[in-house]
C-alpha positions as CSV (number, residue, x, y, z in Angstrom):
1,M,0.8,-2.8,49.9
2,K,1.5,0.8,50.6
3,V,2.5,3.4,48.0
4,S,3.9,6.8,49.0
5,V,4.5,9.7,46.8
6,T,6.5,12.8,47.7
7,Q,6.3,15.8,45.4
8,T,9.0,18.4,45.6
9,G,9.7,21.6,43.7
10,G,7.0,24.0,42.5
11,P,6.9,27.7,43.1
12,L,7.0,27.4,46.9
13,G,9.4,24.4,47.0
14,V,7.4,22.8,49.9
15,P,7.4,19.0,49.8
16,M,4.0,17.3,49.8
17,S,3.7,13.6,50.8
18,T,0.7,11.4,50.1
19,A,0.3,7.7,50.9
20,L,-2.3,5.0,50.0
21,D,-2.4,1.7,51.8
22,S,-4.3,-1.2,50.2
23,A,-5.4,-2.4,53.7
24,D,-7.6,0.8,53.8
25,L,-9.2,0.2,50.4
26,S,-12.1,-1.8,49.0
27,E,-11.1,-5.0,47.2
28,G,-11.5,-3.3,43.8
29,D,-9.5,-0.2,44.7
30,A,-6.8,-2.4,46.3
31,A,-6.5,-4.4,43.1
32,A,-6.3,-1.2,41.1
33,L,-3.5,0.1,43.3
34,T,-1.6,-3.2,43.1
35,A,-1.9,-3.2,39.3
36,R,-0.7,0.4,39.0
37,A,2.2,-0.2,41.5
38,D,3.3,-3.3,39.7
39,A,3.5,-1.5,36.4
40,A,5.4,1.4,38.0
41,V,7.9,-0.9,39.6
42,R,8.7,-2.4,36.2
43,A,9.1,1.1,34.6
44,P,12.7,2.3,34.3
45,A,13.6,5.2,36.6
46,P,15.6,7.8,34.7
47,E,18.2,9.8,36.6
48,P,16.2,12.8,37.7
49,E,17.5,16.1,36.4
50,R,15.6,19.3,37.0
51,R,15.8,21.8,34.2
52,F,14.7,24.7,36.4
53,P,14.3,24.9,40.2
54,A,10.5,25.0,40.3
55,Q,10.1,21.8,38.1
56,L,8.2,19.2,40.0
57,G,10.0,16.1,41.2
58,Y,8.4,12.9,42.5
59,T,9.8,10.1,44.7
60,V,7.6,7.0,44.6
61,T,8.0,4.3,47.2
62,V,6.2,1.0,46.8
63,E,6.1,-1.2,49.9
64,P,4.8,-4.6,48.9
65,D,3.3,-6.9,51.6
66,D,5.8,-9.6,50.7
67,G,9.1,-8.0,49.8
68,P,11.5,-5.1,50.2
69,P,10.4,-1.6,49.3
70,V,11.2,-0.2,45.9
71,Q,11.9,3.6,45.5
72,S,12.3,5.6,42.4
73,S,12.6,9.3,41.6
74,Y,11.4,11.2,38.6
75,V,11.0,14.7,37.3
76,E,7.8,16.0,35.7
77,G,7.9,15.4,31.9
78,A,10.3,12.5,32.2
79,M,8.1,10.2,34.1
80,P,6.9,7.0,32.4
81,P,3.1,7.0,31.8
82,D,2.6,4.0,34.2
83,V,4.3,5.9,37.0
84,A,2.4,9.1,36.2
85,G,-0.9,7.1,36.5
86,L,0.2,5.7,39.8
87,V,1.1,9.1,41.1
88,R,-2.3,10.6,40.1
89,Y,-4.1,7.6,41.6
90,V,-2.4,8.0,44.9
91,Q,-2.7,11.8,45.1
92,D,-6.3,11.9,43.9
93,H,-7.8,8.9,45.8
94,P,-10.2,9.9,48.6
95,S,-8.5,7.4,51.0
96,S,-5.0,8.9,50.6
97,T,-3.3,10.2,53.7
98,A,-1.0,13.2,53.9
């Protein structure tokens, strides 16, 4: 499973992409990524609407090993807690790639 997060907005408006692949992780970290990704896939994706140009937006793409990719977009403050946890996990994990 691979999870990609693209963050947009912010004061500079420069997109930042981060990805985490379970194939590059320990068994425990891969299980944690899968659990977080499964919760995020089930979370409803609201229609992203920025209230101001610098508001952060996130596009989360989950590519399971055995199915089609699932992509959802969110804005900061309207992201379900499960998705926010997944985004933090991917962005902060030492094995993440840019």
